[in-house]
Structures are given as C-alpha cells and as structure tokens.
N, C-alpha and C positions, 0 to 999 in steps of 0.2 A: 307362157300364155299370155295373150294380147292385154293391153291395157283395160278394155271393155271387161273382161272378163274377171282380171286381178280387183276392180271397184267394186264387186261383188263379196267379197272374202273381208274377212276381220281385219280391221287395220291394226300392224306391226309397228312399235316405236321404239328406239334406242332414249332412255329418258335419263338415263345415269349412267357416265362411263369415268374409270380411274386407272391410271396405269403406274405403276413404278418407275421412276429415273431409268433409264436404260444406263447399264453397269459396263465397263470393258470385260470381255471375259477376261478371268482370272484376278478380276480385279473386287469390286465391293461385295459383291454376292457371291465368291470363290465358296464359302463356307454354308452355303443354301441350293438344296436341291429343288428340282422342278416344280416340287406339290406346295414347298414350302413359300415359293414366293408367288405363286397363283392364292393360296391361302391368304397371303398378307393383302393380295387386290381383293379377294371375296372379300373380307372382313371390311375394306373401305368401302366399299360400294354399298354393302349391305349397310352398314352404318351411316352412310350419306345419304343414301333413300330413307332410312327410318322404315327400313319393309320387316316384317314379321320374318323369319326364316322359314318358319315352318310352311309356309305361303309359295314357296317358289317349287315350280313344277320341276325343273331338272339344271344339272349345271354341264354347259357343252362348253369345252374346253378345247382348243387347238394343240397340239405340240408335233415336233419333227425330229428331234434326236434322243428320245423317250427310251427303253429300252423294254418297254413292252407293259401290259399291266393297263390300269385305268386311273392315269394322272389327274383326271375330272375330279373321280370320288374321291380319291385319298386327300386330294386339294380341301372338297366341299367338308369331309369328315377333319382335316386338321384346321380349317377355318372357323370349327365350332358349329356348325349346319346341323339340324337334327338328322339322326341316320333315315330318317324317311324320305330323304330328299337322293336320289339317284344322281350320277354322273355318266357322263360320256365323252369319252376321248376322240377328236379327227386327227387323222393324220392326212394332209395334202401337202407335207410340205412347206414353204413360203407363205403359202395362200391358207393356212389351217387354219389359223385367227380369223380372218375375213369369214371363211367356210361356217365356221362355229357359230358367227354371229348370223349370217345367213340361215342357217338350219333354224337355230331360235325364233327366226322372225317366219319361216315357212312352217313351221308348228303351230305357230300363233294364228298363221293365216288358215292356216288348216282345223283348226279348233281343237286342238289337243291339251291346248294348255294356256295360260292366260301371263305367265310370269316367268319368263328363263334366267338365269346368269349365264353368260356367255362372255366369251373372250379367246385368249391364248397367252402361252408363258413357254419360256424357252430357257434352260440352264444348259450354256454351252459349257461351263467350266465345272460341271460334275455330269455331262452325259456319262453315259456307263460305255465301257470297252464292247466293241461288238466282233462275234468272231463266226465263221463260218465251221460247220464239224465235217471235217474231213471223214471219208469210209473209215479209216485206220485209227479215229476217235480223237485224230489232233486237232488242233484249232487254229483255224487263219483268219488273223483280225484284217478289221478293215477298218478304212477311214469312213466312210460311208455308204451307203446302200446302194445297190444299183435301180439306176432309174428306168433305164430303156436297153434293147437288145444291143451287146456290144458290137455286133456286126452291122448295126444303123447308126451306131454312134451313141455313146455314153460320158460326155465331155465333163470334167469337173466346171465347176462355176467359174472360176475364172479363164480357164480354156473357151469357154463358149461367148463369155463376155468378149474375148478377142474375136471369137467368130464372127459375132452381131457387129463388131467396130469394123471388120474387115468386108462382112459381105455388105454395111449400109453405106461403108466409105464413111464414118465418123471417125472425123482425124482426132488427132492426142489433146491439138489446142482447143476444142470444141469440148471435149472430156474435162480439160484441166480447168475452163472457165465454168462450166456447169458447176463442179464439184467446189470451186472456190465460193460461188453464188449460193450454193447450199449452205456453207459454213457463214457465210456472211448472213443469211437470212435466218438462221437457227440461233447466233449469237444473238441479232437486234433481237427476236422475239424471246429468248431467255431474259436479256435485260429490261426488255420491256414488262415482264410478267408476264408474259402470254400463254406459259404453260403453269403457270401455279393452279390453278383452278383444278387442274388435270392430274395432278401429280401428288402422289402418295409416298413421302419421303420413309424411306426403309435403310435400315443397316446402316445408318448414320450416310446417307446419298440424300441430299434432298434436290439436284440438280442432275439433268443428262450427263455423262463424261464424255461424247464427243467432241460439242462443237471447239471448234479451234480459233480464237480471235484473232492469231498471228498469223493464219494461212492465206497466203497471197499468190499472184501467179508466179513470184519468182521463186517462191519456194516450193509450190506445187510442179516447177519444171523441171526440178532437182530430182524426183521420186526416178529410178529406173525401172523397167517393165518389171513386173512379179511375176507372169506366169508364162508369159512367149518371150524368148528371145527374139530381142527387135521389135518386141509390139508395142501397144499403146497402152493398155490398161496396167495402172501404176496402183500403189498403195493409198497414194492419196486419190485416185478418183474412182476408189472402190469403196463400198463401205467397211466399218471396222464390224466384229464379232461382238456380240454381245449378250448380256443376258437381262432378261426382263420380263415383264408379265403385265397385261391390259384385262380389264375385265367391266362387263356392263351388264345393266339390266335389260332384257327386252321384255316389254309387253303389248299385252293388248289395249288398245287406244282406252276404252273405257274404265279399264283397271287400272291404266297411268293416270288416269285424271284423278282417281280417288287415292294413289299415291304422292302426289305434286302438293306440296304443301303450299305454294303460291299461286293463285291462278295467273297466265299471260306466261307461263314457263314454256320455253323454248325445246322441244324433244328432235327426233329425227324420224321422218316415217317412211318405212321402207316401200320401195317404189317395186323394186324386183333385182333380180341378177343373172349372169351367164357367167358361163364357163366354157373353155375350148382348148384345143390341143393345138400344138404345132410342131415343126420339126424338132426335134429334142438338142439338136446341134445348135441349134439360133434360140436357146429355152430361155433368152432374156425378153423376148417380143411376145411371149404367150398372152399377156395382157392386154395388146392392140387389137388380137383377135376375139376374145374374151369381149373388149368392148363393144366393137362392130356386131356383135352378137347381141349384146344385150340392146344396142341403139335400136337396132331392128326390129327386136322382141317388142321395145317399148313404143315403136313407131317414131322414133326421134330421129334426127339427123346428127351427124358429126359438128352443124354448127352449133346445136345444143351446146357443146363443150368449149364453144369458145369464148361463153358467158356461164361457164361454172365453175364452181370450187371444186378441185381435185386432188384427191391425196393420191399418190403413187411411189410405190416403195422404190426407194433406188438403192439398189443392189449395187449397179454400176452406172456411170455416168454414162457409158455407152448406148447400154439398152435404154436407158432414158431418153434420152436422146434419138435413137433409134426408132422407140416408140412412139414420139412425138412426131417422127417424120412421118412413119405410117398411115397416123390418125391427123395427119396434116395441122398439127397443132403446133404453136409455140411453146417449148419447152417451159418458160417461164411461168405458161397456166399451172404447172405442180408444184404443190408443195409451197403455199407462200410463206410457211412460215421454217422453210429448211425441211429438210428430208435426212431419209436412213444415211445419205453419205455423211451426214455432220451427227445425227443424233443417235444412229448405231443400228443394227438388224439382230433384232434375237429372234429367229428364223420363225416360229411357231407363234410369236406375241404379234410380229409386223402386221400382220392384216388388220387384227383388232386393234391396233396403235393407231390406224387411218381412220379407223369409225370415231375413235376418240378423239383423234384430232379435229373432224370435221364436225362435230357435237360441238366441243370446245368453240368453234368457230362460229358456230350460227348462234350460239348463245350470247356472244360478244357482239351480233348483229352484223353492223356497216362491215364491209371489205376496205381494205386501206386507201387510205386517201381521199376519203370521204365516199366510196363510192357505194350504189344501193347493195341491199344485200341480195346474194345469189339465190334463185329458186330452185336449182338441180346442183346438188352433191354428188358425188362419186369416188367409189374407192376403188383400186386396181391394183392388182400385185400378181407379177410372172411367177412362176414356178418350177421346181427342179422335174426334168421329166419332159419338159416342152408341153407348159400348160399356162393358163392364165385365167383370173377370178375377177369380175368386175361389179359392183353391186351401184345402187342408186338408188339415192334417199331425196328427202324435201324437209326442210325446217317446219315444224309446226307450233304453234302456239295452243296450249290447251290451259 
C-alpha cells in the first residue's frame, strides 16, 4: 500500500521495548525454556509501561526452533497475564520477531485492536530434538528443518554464508575487519551505558555475553574456516548462537498517549514493511531485496538509507557486507552500537531486538558525534529459505 493510503489508517507506535541480555547457548539461560524467557520479558515490559494487563488485545511472539504448540500463549500465562489475553506464535525463522512486531502494527492499522505485546524469543539451549517418522515408525532425527527443495539447494547457514562471500566477492579481510568493528562498537556502547535502559537483567545476567573487548585483527586472522575447507567464513566473523527474548508494546497512537506518563516521550511510529524472497543458496542477502521493495512501496530512494539509522542482523559478516554492496551503502551505516556478530543471535528474538535498539536510540536523541537525530529508522533481517524482511519507523514525540 502506498504512503498516501497508509496515512488514512490508524497510527501504530512502539512505545516500550525491553530485552533480556543475550546469553551464550548453553550458558546463563541453559535451564530456561523459551516460554520462561519470554515471560520474563513480558513481565518487564508490562511493569515498565504500567499497563493494565487485561487491556492487552493479544500477545504475538516469534520463535524459530520450538517444537510446536503456542509459545506466545504459554508465555503470556506464565507471565501472569489474565487468561482472557490470547497468544499467537509466528515462525518466519530469523525474521520471526520482526514479523511479530509488524503484524501487531498491521492489526492496529486495521482497527482490530489498540494494544499488543509483540516480540520474539529463542532458547537454543533447550530447543527440542526433532525427528521425521519413517514408514516403519522409526525416528530420523534432524538438526534443522528443511527450508527449500533439495534439488534447488537448501544449504546450512554457514555454507550459504560462504556462497554469498564467493558469489559477491567478499574477502576474508573485509569480513574480519567488519566483525572486529562490530565488537568494538558493542563494547563501547556497553561501557557507555547505552544498553542499560533496554535490558532486563535475568538469571544473574545483566549484560550481553557476546562482546569481546580484546578481539582485534591479529586474533581474528587466526580463526580457521568454519564451514567450507579453504573458505573465508570463520567462527570469528560469524555470530554466536544465543538465547534471549525481546518484547515491546505496540499501540494505537491515541492509546499510547494515554499510557505514556509524561509528555514529550519518544515512540516509534510504524511506517511500513516489506518481505521478499531470493535464491535460497544466497539466503543471507534476502534483506536487500526486502529493503528495495519497502523503499519502492514507500516512494523512497536508496539515498534515504544514507541518512538513516539502520539495524541489520549480523548473522555473518559476509552477508552484511554483500547486502550493503547490493544497496550501495557503506556498511558502517548499520548497527551503530554493534550488532549480532558481537551481541549474539537468538534466532526468533533477533528481529525484535533490532526494533528495541531503534527505540532506545531514538529516545536518546542525537546520533553520535553531535549529529542531528535521524528521521528514518529501519530494521532489516535475512532469513532461512532465502527471504528477507524490512520495516520502516520514524521517531515521534507524544
């Protein structure tokens, strides 16, 4: 839908967003299942907003490695929300958390409700073992679901990252340098307290476990190829697997004004979103195709991105750099406080983490170096099976 038509719909805004610190898989959250992580985040958001839980229209959560059921409903009940509040679980793999936020915003725009809890969660540590049942009843266990027909190619993420590096000519040196910079930014942001307002300490963890203050180019160069012999993708220029959750309130603008305790508070006004597919063998660049579609839908140009704040999930340095090249951007435009290469990648939560980061940055005002606040904010993420999703927000004082 074009911008002119969108202006006639109710305004949807993100007004409160919180996340658990990302924990290394098998680490601080190893004893907690996905719904328990999500419940902690839900409780934190509801308490921060001071909202009456009975007024929540729905809880929409993304999750990628669950074993079925409805994690959102289970999490809502575990968080102590009234049993009158329903729940919906979304699976678009790594884009699930961002898709959940977009869906909540679309429901507000459609007039279906005024107040939603939305976000994502992942517990890689406790993800259930999964198996196909053979005709004779025996079980064939598998590590991940199939995302594309085998005859067209359904590579694991690491192999796909190598495909991207080779196809788009992304060198090992560029990948390593980008990863080091992601850690540097994340460490600086953590030391400067830039994450403090968005984090909900949980299970004894008060900060993301991933950022490495001692990582430099010399150490990065020592990592061997992790997925393909002789390749360029290593453990150092790939994201760590993480457990985590990120949750926010998405509300109709008038309802948000009632909930915000002080005037002049900054929220994120949802502008639009787009999804797109691409070759599953190059799954890491799906976000570039989604972003181009979003810009076309919004009547914007790629030049808009050069003056915007962009949070892009860093599964692998190769796919971040290839996406930047496809969009004609300098990759330093992404993730001003570091990204998933340092902070970690809790699959189903990562898209919601991006929006949480955008809100935190918008609420702090000016960009680093005294620059004026940006007017356009974007979240984007690539997904298994060769897909991407991108969403557009603008900061709004209410």
